[in-house]
KEFI-782893 format. One record per residue (C-alpha): residue number from 1; x, y, z; residue in three letters. Coordinates in Angstrom, 1 decimal, decimal comma. Example, Ala and Ser with C-alpha at 12.3 -4.5 7.8 and 13.67 -1.06 7.14 Angstrom:
2
<atom num="1" u="12,3" v="-4,5" w="7,8" residuo="ALA"/>
<atom num="2" u="13,7" v="-1,1" w="7,1" residuo="SER"/>
//
This chain:
162
<atom num="1" u="47,4" v="-10,8" w="-19,1" residuo="MET"/>
<atom num="2" u="49,8" v="-8,1" w="-17,4" residuo="PRO"/>
<atom num="3" u="48,8" v="-4,4" w="-17,8" residuo="GLU"/>
<atom num="4" u="50,1" v="-2,2" w="-20,6" residuo="ALA"/>
<atom num="5" u="53,5" v="-0,5" w="-19,7" residuo="LEU"/>
<atom num="6" u="53,2" v="3,3" w="-20,0" residuo="GLN"/>
<atom num="7" u="56,2" v="5,6" w="-19,4" residuo="TYR"/>
<atom num="8" u="55,8" v="9,5" w="-19,3" residuo="ASP"/>
<atom num="9" u="58,4" v="11,2" w="-21,8" residuo="ASP"/>
<atom num="10" u="59,6" v="13,3" w="-19,2" residuo="GLU"/>
<atom num="11" u="60,6" v="10,3" w="-17,4" residuo="TYR"/>
<atom num="12" u="62,5" v="8,9" w="-20,4" residuo="LEU"/>
<atom num="13" u="64,1" v="12,1" w="-21,2" residuo="ARG"/>
<atom num="14" u="65,4" v="12,4" w="-17,6" residuo="ARG"/>
<atom num="15" u="66,8" v="8,9" w="-17,8" residuo="ILE"/>
<atom num="16" u="68,7" v="9,7" w="-20,9" residuo="PHE"/>
<atom num="17" u="69,8" v="13,1" w="-19,7" residuo="ARG"/>
<atom num="18" u="71,5" v="11,8" w="-16,6" residuo="GLY"/>
<atom num="19" u="73,0" v="8,7" w="-18,5" residuo="THR"/>
<atom num="20" u="76,9" v="8,6" w="-19,4" residuo="ARG"/>
<atom num="21" u="77,6" v="4,8" w="-19,2" residuo="VAL"/>
<atom num="22" u="75,3" v="2,1" w="-20,4" residuo="VAL"/>
<atom num="23" u="76,1" v="-1,5" w="-19,7" residuo="ALA"/>
<atom num="24" u="74,6" v="-3,6" w="-22,5" residuo="MET"/>
<atom num="25" u="73,8" v="-7,2" w="-21,2" residuo="VAL"/>
<atom num="26" u="73,8" v="-9,5" w="-24,1" residuo="GLY"/>
<atom num="27" u="75,8" v="-7,3" w="-26,6" residuo="ALA"/>
<atom num="28" u="76,6" v="-8,9" w="-29,9" residuo="SER"/>
<atom num="29" u="79,7" v="-8,5" w="-31,9" residuo="PRO"/>
<atom num="30" u="77,6" v="-9,6" w="-34,9" residuo="LYS"/>
<atom num="31" u="76,5" v="-6,5" w="-36,9" residuo="TRP"/>
<atom num="32" u="73,3" v="-8,1" w="-37,8" residuo="VAL"/>
<atom num="33" u="71,9" v="-8,4" w="-34,3" residuo="ARG"/>
<atom num="34" u="69,7" v="-5,6" w="-32,9" residuo="PRO"/>
<atom num="35" u="71,9" v="-5,3" w="-30,0" residuo="SER"/>
<atom num="36" u="74,8" v="-4,2" w="-32,2" residuo="HIS"/>
<atom num="37" u="72,5" v="-1,5" w="-34,1" residuo="PHE"/>
<atom num="38" u="71,4" v="0,0" w="-30,6" residuo="VAL"/>
<atom num="39" u="75,1" v="-0,2" w="-29,2" residuo="PHE"/>
<atom num="40" u="76,4" v="1,7" w="-32,3" residuo="ARG"/>
<atom num="41" u="73,6" v="4,4" w="-32,4" residuo="TYR"/>
<atom num="42" u="74,0" v="5,0" w="-28,4" residuo="LEU"/>
<atom num="43" u="77,9" v="5,3" w="-29,0" residuo="GLN"/>
<atom num="44" u="77,0" v="8,0" w="-31,7" residuo="GLN"/>
<atom num="45" u="74,8" v="9,8" w="-29,6" residuo="LYS"/>
<atom num="46" u="77,6" v="10,0" w="-26,9" residuo="GLY"/>
<atom num="47" u="76,8" v="7,4" w="-24,5" residuo="PHE"/>
<atom num="48" u="79,7" v="5,1" w="-23,4" residuo="ARG"/>
<atom num="49" u="78,5" v="1,5" w="-24,0" residuo="VAL"/>
<atom num="50" u="80,2" v="-1,4" w="-22,2" residuo="ILE"/>
<atom num="51" u="79,5" v="-4,9" w="-23,6" residuo="PRO"/>
<atom num="52" u="78,6" v="-7,6" w="-21,0" residuo="VAL"/>
<atom num="53" u="78,4" v="-11,1" w="-22,7" residuo="ASN"/>
<atom num="54" u="80,4" v="-13,9" w="-21,1" residuo="PRO"/>
<atom num="55" u="80,4" v="-15,6" w="-24,5" residuo="GLN"/>
<atom num="56" u="82,8" v="-12,9" w="-25,8" residuo="CYS"/>
<atom num="57" u="84,6" v="-11,6" w="-22,6" residuo="ALA"/>
<atom num="58" u="87,8" v="-10,4" w="-23,5" residuo="GLY"/>
<atom num="59" u="86,6" v="-9,3" w="-27,3" residuo="GLU"/>
<atom num="60" u="86,4" v="-5,9" w="-28,4" residuo="THR"/>
<atom num="61" u="82,9" v="-4,8" w="-29,9" residuo="ILE"/>
<atom num="62" u="82,8" v="-1,3" w="-31,5" residuo="LEU"/>
<atom num="63" u="86,0" v="-0,3" w="-29,6" residuo="GLY"/>
<atom num="64" u="85,0" v="-1,4" w="-26,3" residuo="GLU"/>
<atom num="65" u="86,4" v="-4,8" w="-24,4" residuo="VAL"/>
<atom num="66" u="83,5" v="-7,2" w="-23,3" residuo="ALA"/>
<atom num="67" u="83,2" v="-8,3" w="-19,7" residuo="VAL"/>
<atom num="68" u="81,6" v="-11,3" w="-18,3" residuo="ARG"/>
<atom num="69" u="79,5" v="-9,7" w="-15,6" residuo="THR"/>
<atom num="70" u="78,4" v="-6,2" w="-14,5" residuo="LEU"/>
<atom num="71" u="80,6" v="-6,3" w="-11,6" residuo="ALA"/>
<atom num="72" u="83,6" v="-6,4" w="-14,1" residuo="GLU"/>
<atom num="73" u="82,5" v="-3,1" w="-15,8" residuo="VAL"/>
<atom num="74" u="85,2" v="-0,5" w="-15,5" residuo="PRO"/>
<atom num="75" u="82,9" v="2,3" w="-14,7" residuo="ALA"/>
<atom num="76" u="80,1" v="3,4" w="-12,8" residuo="LYS"/>
<atom num="77" u="77,1" v="2,0" w="-14,5" residuo="ILE"/>
<atom num="78" u="74,1" v="4,5" w="-15,3" residuo="ASP"/>
<atom num="79" u="71,9" v="2,1" w="-17,1" residuo="VAL"/>
<atom num="80" u="72,0" v="-1,6" w="-17,3" residuo="VAL"/>
<atom num="81" u="70,3" v="-2,3" w="-20,9" residuo="ASP"/>
<atom num="82" u="68,9" v="-6,0" w="-20,9" residuo="VAL"/>
<atom num="83" u="69,4" v="-7,8" w="-24,4" residuo="PHE"/>
<atom num="84" u="68,3" v="-11,2" w="-22,8" residuo="ARG"/>
<atom num="85" u="65,1" v="-12,7" w="-22,3" residuo="ASN"/>
<atom num="86" u="62,2" v="-12,0" w="-19,4" residuo="SER"/>
<atom num="87" u="63,6" v="-14,9" w="-17,5" residuo="GLU"/>
<atom num="88" u="67,1" v="-13,8" w="-17,6" residuo="ALA"/>
<atom num="89" u="66,2" v="-10,4" w="-16,6" residuo="ALA"/>
<atom num="90" u="65,5" v="-11,4" w="-12,9" residuo="GLY"/>
<atom num="91" u="69,1" v="-12,5" w="-12,0" residuo="PRO"/>
<atom num="92" u="70,4" v="-9,4" w="-14,2" residuo="ILE"/>
<atom num="93" u="68,3" v="-7,0" w="-12,1" residuo="ALA"/>
<atom num="94" u="69,6" v="-8,4" w="-8,9" residuo="ASP"/>
<atom num="95" u="73,3" v="-7,9" w="-10,1" residuo="GLU"/>
<atom num="96" u="72,2" v="-4,3" w="-11,2" residuo="ALA"/>
<atom num="97" u="71,2" v="-3,6" w="-7,6" residuo="ILE"/>
<atom num="98" u="74,4" v="-5,1" w="-6,3" residuo="ARG"/>
<atom num="99" u="76,7" v="-3,0" w="-8,5" residuo="VAL"/>
<atom num="100" u="74,6" v="0,2" w="-7,8" residuo="GLY"/>
<atom num="101" u="73,3" v="1,0" w="-11,3" residuo="ALA"/>
<atom num="102" u="70,6" v="3,9" w="-11,6" residuo="ARG"/>
<atom num="103" u="68,2" v="2,5" w="-14,1" residuo="VAL"/>
<atom num="104" u="67,3" v="-1,1" w="-15,1" residuo="LEU"/>
<atom num="105" u="66,2" v="-1,1" w="-18,7" residuo="TRP"/>
<atom num="106" u="64,6" v="-4,2" w="-20,6" residuo="MET"/>
<atom num="107" u="64,5" v="-4,0" w="-24,1" residuo="GLN"/>
<atom num="108" u="61,4" v="-4,8" w="-26,6" residuo="LEU"/>
<atom num="109" u="59,6" v="-7,9" w="-25,5" residuo="GLN"/>
<atom num="110" u="61,6" v="-8,2" w="-22,2" residuo="VAL"/>
<atom num="111" u="59,2" v="-7,9" w="-19,1" residuo="ARG"/>
<atom num="112" u="59,8" v="-9,2" w="-15,6" residuo="ASN"/>
<atom num="113" u="57,5" v="-7,6" w="-13,1" residuo="ASP"/>
<atom num="114" u="58,9" v="-9,4" w="-10,2" residuo="GLU"/>
<atom num="115" u="62,6" v="-8,2" w="-11,3" residuo="ALA"/>
<atom num="116" u="61,1" v="-4,7" w="-11,9" residuo="ALA"/>
<atom num="117" u="59,6" v="-4,7" w="-8,2" residuo="ALA"/>
<atom num="118" u="63,0" v="-5,7" w="-6,7" residuo="ARG"/>
<atom num="119" u="64,8" v="-3,1" w="-8,6" residuo="ALA"/>
<atom num="120" u="62,2" v="-0,2" w="-7,7" residuo="ARG"/>
<atom num="121" u="62,4" v="-1,3" w="-4,2" residuo="ALA"/>
<atom num="122" u="66,3" v="-1,0" w="-4,1" residuo="ALA"/>
<atom num="123" u="65,8" v="2,6" w="-5,6" residuo="GLY"/>
<atom num="124" u="66,6" v="1,8" w="-9,5" residuo="LEU"/>
<atom num="125" u="64,4" v="3,3" w="-12,2" residuo="GLU"/>
<atom num="126" u="63,0" v="0,7" w="-14,4" residuo="VAL"/>
<atom num="127" u="61,7" v="0,8" w="-18,0" residuo="VAL"/>
<atom num="128" u="60,3" v="-2,5" w="-19,7" residuo="MET"/>
<atom num="129" u="59,6" v="-3,5" w="-23,1" residuo="ASP"/>
<atom num="130" u="61,2" v="-0,5" w="-24,6" residuo="ARG"/>
<atom num="131" u="64,1" v="0,0" w="-27,1" residuo="CYS"/>
<atom num="132" u="66,6" v="2,7" w="-26,0" residuo="MET"/>
<atom num="133" u="67,4" v="3,4" w="-29,6" residuo="LYS"/>
<atom num="134" u="63,6" v="4,0" w="-30,6" residuo="ILE"/>
<atom num="135" u="62,8" v="5,9" w="-27,5" residuo="GLU"/>
<atom num="136" u="66,0" v="8,3" w="-27,8" residuo="TYR"/>
<atom num="137" u="65,3" v="9,0" w="-31,4" residuo="GLY"/>
<atom num="138" u="61,4" v="9,5" w="-30,8" residuo="ARG"/>
<atom num="139" u="62,2" v="12,0" w="-27,8" residuo="LEU"/>
<atom num="140" u="64,9" v="14,0" w="-29,2" residuo="PHE"/>
<atom num="141" u="63,7" v="14,3" w="-32,6" residuo="GLY"/>
<atom num="142" u="66,2" v="11,9" w="-34,5" residuo="GLU"/>
<atom num="143" u="64,0" v="9,4" w="-36,2" residuo="LEU"/>
<atom num="144" u="65,4" v="8,5" w="-39,3" residuo="GLY"/>
<atom num="145" u="63,4" v="5,4" w="-40,2" residuo="TRP"/>
<atom num="146" u="63,3" v="5,1" w="-44,1" residuo="CYS"/>
<atom num="147" u="64,8" v="8,7" w="-44,4" residuo="GLY"/>
<atom num="148" u="61,8" v="10,4" w="-42,4" residuo="VAL"/>
<atom num="149" u="63,5" v="13,4" w="-40,9" residuo="ASP"/>
<atom num="150" u="66,8" v="13,0" w="-42,3" residuo="THR"/>
<atom num="151" u="66,6" v="15,4" w="-45,2" residuo="GLY"/>
<atom num="152" u="67,3" v="12,6" w="-47,6" residuo="ILE"/>
<atom num="153" u="63,7" v="12,0" w="-48,7" residuo="ILE"/>
<atom num="154" u="61,6" v="15,2" w="-48,7" residuo="SER"/>
<atom num="155" u="58,3" v="16,2" w="-50,0" residuo="SER"/>
<atom num="156" u="59,7" v="19,7" w="-51,0" residuo="LYS"/>
<atom num="157" u="60,8" v="20,3" w="-54,7" residuo="ARG"/>
<atom num="158" u="64,6" v="21,0" w="-55,1" residuo="LEU"/>
<atom num="159" u="65,1" v="24,4" w="-56,2" residuo="ARG"/>
<atom num="160" u="67,7" v="24,6" w="-59,1" residuo="VAL"/>
<atom num="161" u="69,4" v="27,8" w="-59,6" residuo="GLY"/>
<atom num="162" u="68,8" v="29,5" w="-63,0" residuo="ARG"/>
//
């Protein structure tokens, strides 16, 4: 069994602070898919997210035109966010290296140690088995799961003026 992955919070904060463009490999136009939720969330936080999905190339997803490959992304890529399985992460890592991405980020349940080693050897920072949405919310105090920390649900009594 592979060892557990642990990332220092400051390492992850530095990645987020240095990121402007995220190329999301496996982005879906279907609003019920996890990639769609993460795509929209990251956009709302000010990141430009470019969908990379050959099945929907040319379609617009949340205002951005989907492309087939990382090489077709019309901007300098900071983070390649992998919403594909662990096996597919290998070729995606190689493509991320070729296009000069800064970070290879593999989503929850996506782990490919060989691909990570190649990416690190090429100078990329690597995160595996983590969700950008969850980590951003956790690190920047924006967790809003079930109304927590949103002000919608509170244990404080509502004061009514008399």
